[in-house]
C-alpha positions as MATLAB code, in Angstrom:
seq = 'MDRLGAMSMLIEVVESGSFSAAARRLRIPLTTVARKISDLESALGAKLMIRTTRKLSLTDAGITYVATARRIIDQVNEAEREVAGEFTVPRGDLVITAPIQFGQLHVLPIVTDFLALFPEINIRLLLLDQNVQLVNDHVDMAVRIGKLADSALISTSIGAMRTVICASPRLLAVHGVPTTIADLQRMPCVTFEGPGPLSGWNLTDPRTKTPVIVPVTTRLSVTTVEAAVRGALLHVGITRLLHYQVAGAVKAGALKIVLEPFEPVPAPVSVVHAAQGQMPLKMRRFMDFSIPKLRQGLLEFLDAKTER';
ca = [
     -13.068  -33.450  -11.981;
     -13.549  -30.258  -10.239;
     -12.730  -28.473  -13.795;
     -13.797  -24.589  -11.938;
     -11.350  -25.753   -8.573;
      -8.400  -26.587  -11.337;
      -8.816  -23.403  -13.311;
      -8.508  -21.346   -9.687;
      -5.345  -23.469   -9.053;
      -4.105  -23.400  -12.765;
      -4.533  -18.452  -12.503;
      -2.988  -19.193   -8.397;
       0.252  -21.596  -10.220;
       0.379  -18.759  -13.851;
       0.481  -15.493  -10.341;
       1.884  -17.314   -8.169;
       5.003  -17.873  -10.529;
       5.158  -21.648   -9.073;
       4.224  -24.779   -8.503;
       5.597  -24.184   -4.902;
       4.933  -21.068   -4.312;
       0.931  -21.750   -4.855;
       0.935  -24.486   -3.168;
       1.904  -22.916   -0.209;
      -0.451  -20.289   -0.903;
      -2.952  -22.846   -1.074;
      -1.726  -24.460    2.051;
      -1.975  -28.223    0.289;
       0.532  -29.867   -0.393;
       3.221  -29.915   -3.907;
       2.057  -32.819   -5.983;
      -1.056  -32.020   -5.285;
      -1.330  -28.711   -7.413;
       0.918  -30.447   -9.286;
      -1.377  -34.246   -9.861;
      -4.280  -30.899  -10.469;
      -3.010  -29.690  -12.619;
      -1.907  -32.313  -14.879;
      -5.039  -33.496  -14.482;
      -6.613  -30.618  -16.671;
      -4.383  -31.407  -19.319;
      -4.374  -34.784  -19.795;
      -8.670  -33.320  -19.982;
      -8.096  -30.747  -22.856;
      -5.638  -32.813  -24.499;
      -2.987  -30.313  -24.613;
      -0.709  -29.041  -22.608;
      -0.506  -25.403  -20.746;
       2.612  -25.303  -19.119;
       6.471  -25.880  -19.573;
       8.241  -26.685  -16.567;
      11.713  -26.690  -16.714;
      14.436  -25.991  -13.491;
      14.344  -22.349  -13.766;
      11.432  -21.391  -14.430;
       7.811  -21.978  -15.785;
       5.465  -20.892  -18.155;
       3.041  -21.172  -20.615;
       1.690  -22.798  -24.102;
       0.441  -21.063  -26.488;
      -2.615  -22.919  -25.344;
      -2.053  -22.909  -22.310;
      -1.954  -18.742  -23.076;
      -5.681  -18.975  -24.849;
      -7.129  -21.085  -21.651;
      -5.586  -18.997  -18.556;
      -7.135  -16.013  -19.881;
     -10.448  -17.632  -20.991;
     -10.731  -19.450  -17.159;
     -10.221  -15.640  -15.447;
     -12.883  -14.130  -17.067;
     -15.063  -17.240  -16.142;
     -13.863  -17.476  -12.883;
     -15.023  -13.126  -12.130;
     -18.332  -14.390  -13.985;
     -18.644  -17.143  -11.454;
     -17.336  -14.716   -8.298;
     -20.334  -12.173   -9.592;
     -22.488  -14.279   -9.959;
     -22.618  -15.689   -5.936;
     -22.038  -12.250   -5.205;
     -25.573  -12.313   -6.146;
     -27.114  -14.113   -5.686;
     -25.831  -13.838   -1.928;
     -27.258  -10.181   -2.690;
     -24.350   -8.042   -2.591;
     -25.358   -6.243   -5.266;
     -29.183   -5.024   -3.754;
     -28.116   -5.556    0.512;
     -24.683   -3.634    1.511;
     -23.582   -7.056    3.227;
     -20.250   -9.423    3.359;
     -17.011   -9.500    4.038;
     -14.514   -5.842    3.003;
     -10.703   -6.484    3.380;
      -8.989   -3.187    3.544;
      -5.634   -2.750    3.864;
      -3.316    0.669    4.694;
       0.374    1.468    6.248;
       0.420    0.642    9.661;
       0.414    4.195   11.324;
      -1.971    5.315    8.577;
      -4.152    2.905    9.343;
      -4.767    3.590   13.209;
      -4.404    7.462   12.561;
      -6.684    7.696    9.811;
      -9.123    4.023    9.050;
      -9.475    3.014   11.987;
     -11.571    5.483   13.400;
     -13.391    5.087   10.036;
     -13.751    1.810   10.032;
     -15.448    1.429   12.817;
     -18.014    4.838   12.404;
     -18.875    2.641    8.931;
     -19.211   -0.713   10.676;
     -21.726    0.610   13.553;
     -23.962    2.005   10.255;
     -24.071   -1.374    8.543;
     -24.427   -4.741   10.965;
     -24.339   -6.902    7.862;
     -20.344   -5.848    6.536;
     -17.657   -7.387    8.650;
     -13.914   -5.804    7.647;
     -10.674   -7.351    7.887;
      -8.326   -3.973    8.361;
      -4.611   -5.557    7.211;
      -2.313   -2.509    8.396;
       1.109   -3.142    6.057;
       3.394   -1.003    5.735;
       4.982   -2.800    2.125;
       2.090   -3.163   -0.905;
       0.222   -6.436   -1.416;
      -1.075   -7.701   -4.753;
      -4.923   -7.057   -4.210;
      -6.369   -9.758   -6.925;
      -3.575  -12.550   -5.153;
      -3.985  -12.135   -1.949;
      -7.986  -11.756   -2.072;
      -7.998   -8.239   -1.065;
     -10.770   -5.467   -2.221;
      -8.504   -2.093   -1.658;
      -5.887   -0.428   -0.665;
      -5.245    3.195    0.733;
      -1.588    3.538   -1.538;
       0.343    7.171   -0.095;
       3.212    7.663   -3.521;
       3.315    7.806   -7.033;
       1.188    4.713   -8.129;
       2.786    1.933  -10.525;
       1.239    1.377  -14.092;
      -1.170   -1.127  -13.428;
      -4.783   -2.526  -13.757;
      -6.308   -1.119  -10.716;
      -8.963    1.582  -10.344;
      -7.711    4.231   -8.247;
      -9.889    7.650   -6.588;
      -7.321   10.507   -5.913;
      -8.083   11.243   -1.690;
      -5.094   13.814   -1.612;
      -1.722   14.706   -0.837;
       0.676   14.170    2.003;
       3.953   16.563    2.348;
       7.129   15.131    3.349;
       8.582   16.753    6.560;
      11.934   17.647    7.771;
      11.789   18.110   11.591;
      14.018   17.440   14.899;
      13.847   18.696   18.509;
      13.836   21.722   20.070;
      16.702   20.981   21.799;
      18.651   19.451   19.268;
      18.079   22.514   17.849;
      19.240   24.955   20.240;
      22.630   23.288   20.243;
      22.466   23.436   16.471;
      20.982   26.216   15.222;
      17.930   25.933   12.694;
      19.136   25.877    9.573;
      17.573   27.478    6.889;
      20.394   26.294    3.851;
      20.926   23.231    2.474;
      24.757   23.762    3.380;
      23.162   24.093    6.861;
      21.113   20.382    6.899;
      24.758   19.131    5.217;
      25.776   20.509    8.619;
      23.532   18.796   11.540;
      23.350   14.913   12.820;
      20.521   13.033   11.125;
      18.357   10.492   11.919;
      17.761    8.472    8.862;
      15.294    5.935    7.873;
      16.496    3.587    5.763;
      14.336    1.130    2.523;
      15.604   -2.312    1.375;
      18.479   -0.547   -0.696;
      21.522    1.922    0.537;
      20.757    5.612    1.252;
      21.846    8.051   -1.092;
      20.447   10.843    0.076;
      16.836   13.004    1.050;
      15.147   13.665   -1.642;
      14.437   17.356   -1.545;
      13.283   20.227   -3.205;
      15.495   23.605   -4.436;
      13.420   26.266   -3.724;
      15.467   28.706   -6.593;
      14.526   26.560   -9.342;
      11.240   24.165   -8.330;
      13.850   20.893   -9.452;
      13.819   17.902   -7.127;
      17.703   17.606   -5.869;
      18.953   14.724   -3.948;
      20.837   15.876   -0.835;
      23.277   13.509    1.130;
      23.146   14.070    4.650;
      25.185   13.124    7.831;
      23.852    9.936    9.063;
      24.759   10.127   13.500;
      21.134    7.275   13.835;
      20.145    4.654   11.104;
      16.974    3.112   11.388;
      14.612    0.308    9.379;
      11.301    1.759   10.853;
       9.273    4.232   11.307;
       8.553    4.459   14.399;
      12.232    4.247   15.317;
      13.585    7.471   13.308;
      10.547    9.310   15.325;
      11.890    8.092   18.721;
      15.589    9.141   17.769;
      14.967   12.634   16.609;
      12.332   13.046   20.014;
      15.798   12.008   21.938;
      17.828   14.383   19.964;
      20.533   12.038   18.458;
      19.819   14.464   15.411;
      17.171   15.691   12.834;
      14.373   13.561   10.143;
      12.988   13.116    7.202;
       9.237   11.158    7.119;
       5.680   11.678    5.942;
       4.347   14.275    7.714;
       0.988   12.468    9.954;
       4.534   10.399   10.987;
       5.202   13.272   13.574;
       2.240   15.440   13.718;
       1.719   14.134   16.748;
       4.718   14.870   18.473;
       4.877   18.681   16.274;
       0.863   19.790   17.310;
       2.741   18.304   21.173;
       5.958   21.126   20.796;
       8.327   17.776   21.104;
       8.974   18.106   17.407;
       9.739   21.515   14.999;
       9.525   21.722   11.198;
      12.228   23.418    9.683;
      13.256   24.182    6.176;
      10.007   23.701    4.831;
      10.901   25.337    1.665;
      12.940   22.807    0.398;
      10.275   20.000    1.626;
       9.907   17.659   -2.607;
       6.356   17.772   -3.273;
       3.342   15.649   -1.882;
       2.887   12.209   -2.617;
      -0.040   11.173   -3.556;
      -1.948    9.885   -1.514;
      -4.944    7.323   -3.008;
      -7.353    4.271   -2.524;
      -7.236    1.511   -5.090;
      -9.147   -1.692   -5.859;
      -9.627   -3.930   -8.926;
     -10.848   -3.991  -11.989;
     -14.576   -5.787  -11.777;
     -17.308   -5.665  -13.077;
     -20.280   -4.232  -11.003;
     -18.854   -2.901   -7.717;
     -20.690   -5.005   -4.803;
     -22.752   -3.097   -2.789;
     -20.657   -2.997    0.654;
     -18.052   -2.232   -1.051;
     -19.195    0.956   -3.069;
     -20.936    1.645    0.443;
     -17.817    2.194    1.959;
     -16.277    4.130   -0.811;
     -18.411    6.473   -0.610;
     -18.184    7.311    3.792;
     -14.824    6.892    3.974;
     -13.902    8.507    1.636;
     -14.895   12.104    1.660;
     -13.628   11.841    5.345;
      -9.886   10.769    4.438;
      -9.704   13.585    1.626;
     -10.805   16.417    4.807;
      -8.710   14.489    7.043;
      -5.620   14.427    3.966;
      -6.259   18.589    3.790;
      -5.846   19.249    7.046;
      -2.290   18.434    6.652;
      -1.858   20.598    3.961;
      -3.191   23.788    5.393;
      -0.574   23.162    8.774;
       1.789   24.392    6.854;
       0.205   27.744    5.881;
      -1.435   28.164    9.471;
       2.447   27.971   11.676;
];
């Protein structure tokens, strides 16, 4: 039997959480996954998994075997990269992910400049507003905005991003320019909501420098950044977004930033990648090229607060 293939499939089942999820990710029939794992257990003479209708769990033997299988697969992958020259010559494919708008505005130009310098490196740029699992989704590195969850990922800080409150000059002419929380609460708002309900806007009390959650009057609730920006441009209400998401409109004078003393602490921005033995040269070259440029771009956003 293909022992390495069976190991990889077992790891995929464990990481996906079920046989069916692994089959979907691998794009093979569920019966094939089940048969391969069963064949592996028969060859080993040990039960690796306990499978019920509700969940899948590893036996003690399975826990030990999966840990060893991960090390073996990592070593094989590293050996293949070394033979392919990835540790001596910058070449091969890179998969990078970033938030959609940030990626379009700030990562894509860096990628295109990098590709011009390294003709033997190809890049797949995944622009997504949700985080992906780097190892499971075979992604080499990611740009993340916000506090990082505890994980085995290695992170490099590249700066921070303000969260700003802004509105159109026309709306401010009608309702007045807010200077206090009470002013804000009297104004119509365009709110950008995630999966859960909105309890209020996270802001900072400028007197105590502590975080506060401020209930706001929502006139329009949307589920995309673009719609929130558009709603503000159409004078529906005041909105709160990351600075880069409205920077163009602010620069053009179509939106005006207000209540700067109440802005929350800027969100950290990081480049993350999975821990590995020796970093492929293609990845090292991209990090060395991109990180100084990303840092410079983010510094300009923070400097903008003091320049106005």
